[in-house]
C-alpha positions in Angstrom: 42.8 20.0 -61.2 44.3 21.3 -64.8 42.3 23.5 -67.3 42.9 24.3 -70.8 43.3 28.3 -70.8 40.1 28.8 -73.1 38.2 27.2 -70.2 39.8 28.7 -67.5 38.9 31.7 -69.1 35.2 30.8 -69.9 32.5 33.4 -69.1 30.5 30.7 -67.6 33.1 28.9 -65.6 33.9 32.6 -63.7 29.8 33.0 -63.6 29.9 29.6 -61.5 33.1 30.5 -59.3 31.6 33.7 -58.4 28.4 32.4 -57.8 29.7 29.6 -55.6 32.1 31.7 -53.7 29.3 33.9 -52.4 27.2 31.1 -51.4 30.0 28.6 -49.9 31.3 32.0 -48.0 27.5 32.9 -47.2 26.2 29.7 -46.5 29.0 27.2 -45.7 30.1 24.2 -48.3 28.2 21.4 -47.8 25.2 23.5 -47.4 24.7 24.6 -50.5 24.1 22.1 -53.0 25.2 21.7 -57.1 21.4 22.7 -58.0 21.5 25.5 -56.1 24.9 26.9 -58.1 23.6 26.4 -60.9 20.4 27.5 -60.9 21.8 31.1 -59.8 24.7 31.2 -62.1 22.1 30.9 -64.2 24.3 27.9 -66.2 23.4 25.2 -67.7 23.7 21.7 -66.1 26.1 20.1 -68.5 27.9 23.1 -68.7 28.6 23.5 -64.7 29.9 19.7 -65.2 32.0 20.5 -68.3 33.6 23.3 -65.9 33.3 21.0 -62.5 33.0 17.7 -63.0 32.9 17.2 -58.9 31.6 19.6 -56.6 35.0 19.3 -54.7 37.0 21.2 -57.8 34.6 23.9 -57.4 34.8 24.4 -53.6 39.0 24.6 -54.8 38.1 26.9 -57.2 36.3 29.2 -54.6 39.3 28.5 -52.3 41.8 29.2 -55.0 40.4 32.6 -54.8 40.0 33.2 -51.3 43.3 32.8 -51.2 44.6 35.4 -53.8 42.1 38.0 -51.7 43.0 37.1 -48.5 47.1 36.7 -49.6 47.1 39.9 -51.3 45.5 41.7 -48.4 48.1 40.7 -45.9 50.7 41.2 -48.1 49.8 44.9 -49.0 49.4 45.2 -45.4 52.6 44.1 -44.5 54.3 46.3 -47.1 52.7 49.2 -46.1 54.0 49.0 -43.0 57.3 50.0 -44.3 60.7 47.9 -45.1 61.4 46.9 -42.2 60.6 42.7 -41.9 59.8 43.6 -38.1 57.6 46.4 -39.0 55.7 44.2 -41.7 54.9 41.0 -39.4 53.1 43.6 -37.3 51.5 45.6 -40.1 50.0 42.9 -41.9 47.8 42.7 -38.9 46.0 46.0 -40.2 44.5 43.3 -43.0 41.8 42.3 -39.9 40.5 45.5 -39.7 38.9 45.7 -43.1 38.5 41.8 -43.3 36.7 41.7 -39.7 34.3 44.4 -40.3 32.8 44.1 -43.9 29.1 42.9 -44.3 28.4 39.2 -44.0 31.8 38.2 -42.4 31.7 34.9 -41.1 35.6 34.4 -40.4 38.4 32.9 -42.4 37.3 31.0 -45.3 39.8 28.4 -44.9 39.3 27.6 -41.2 35.9 27.3 -42.4 36.0 24.8 -45.1 38.7 23.0 -42.9 35.7 22.6 -40.5 33.5 20.9 -43.1 36.2 19.1 -44.7 37.4 15.5 -43.7 41.4 15.2 -43.0 43.3 14.0 -45.9 40.9 15.3 -48.6 41.4 17.4 -51.4 39.6 20.1 -50.2 41.4 19.9 -46.3 45.1 19.7 -48.2 44.0 23.0 -50.0 43.0 24.4 -46.3 46.4 23.4 -45.0 48.7 24.7 -48.2 47.3 28.0 -47.4 48.0 28.2 -43.6 51.4 26.8 -44.7 52.1 29.3 -46.9 51.3 32.4 -45.0 53.4 30.7 -42.2 56.1 30.2 -44.4 56.1 33.9 -45.3 55.5 35.3 -41.7 58.7 32.8 -40.6 61.1 34.4 -43.6 59.6 38.1 -42.5 60.9 36.7 -38.9 63.9 35.2 -40.2 64.5 38.8 -42.5 63.6 40.7 -39.1 66.5 39.0 -37.1 64.6 37.4 -34.3 65.7 34.9 -31.9 63.4 32.1 -33.1 61.5 32.9 -36.3 59.7 29.4 -36.4 58.5 30.2 -33.3 57.4 33.8 -34.2 56.0 33.0 -37.1 53.7 30.2 -35.5 52.6 32.3 -32.7 51.7 35.2 -35.1 49.6 32.6 -37.0 47.8 31.6 -34.2 47.0 35.3 -33.3 45.8 35.8 -36.6 43.6 32.9 -36.9 42.4 33.5 -33.1 41.8 37.1 -34.7 39.8 36.0 -37.8 38.0 33.6 -35.5 36.8 36.3 -33.3 35.6 38.9 -35.8 33.4 36.3 -36.5 32.1 35.3 -33.2 31.7 38.4 -30.9 31.7 40.8 -34.1 34.2 42.8 -31.7 36.0 45.9 -33.6 38.2 46.0 -31.0 39.6 42.4 -32.0 41.8 43.7 -35.0 43.4 46.2 -32.6 44.3 43.7 -30.0 45.8 41.5 -32.2 48.2 44.2 -33.6 49.0 45.0 -30.5 50.0 41.8 -29.4 51.5 40.9 -32.4 53.6 44.0 -31.4 54.7 42.7 -28.3 55.6 39.7 -29.2 57.8 40.9 -32.4 59.7 42.8 -29.7 60.0 40.2 -27.0 61.5 38.2 -30.1 64.3 40.2 -30.9 67.7 39.5 -29.1 68.6 42.1 -26.3 
C-alpha cells in the first residue's frame, strides 16, 4: 500500500491505527469490526475509508507497528548484551521478560494474526515476512558468532522464542522467559565448534 506522506502523517490516520492496534491485540483481528474502530477512534466513516479502503490494509498497518516495536525490543535486548554476537543471540531473549509480563499480554501479535489469516492473503504474507526478517537477523548473528550451522541455530532459537511467547500467553508463567534464555545459552554453546 502506497500512501502519500501527507495522508500517512494525518492525525486521523494515526488515531485509527492506534485504536485498531489496541483493539486488534486485545480482542483479535476478526472480532473487531470496522464500525467499532470508527466509533472508538472518533473519525467519520468517510475519513476511515479514505485512509483504509479495506480492513486488511488497516491490519497490515497494525502489524507494521507491532513489527517496529517488537523488532526494536529484540534488537535493543541483543545490543544490551554487548558486542559479541553469541552473547547477543542469548541477550535478545531478555526482550521476553518485559513482553510476557505486561498487562493484557496475549502472545505474539504475528502468531495471533497468522492464526486468523488464510495462507496467501496479504495479512498472512505480512506475518511471514516478519518471522523471516527475525530469522534472517538471527542467522546473521549466528554466522558472525562463528557457529557450525548458523541457519540451524537461528531456526532453533526462533522456535524457542516463539514457544516462549506462546507460553507467556498460555500459562503466564514468569519463569518462561528465564527458561527460554537459559535454553538459548545452551543451544548457542552447543553450536560452537569445539
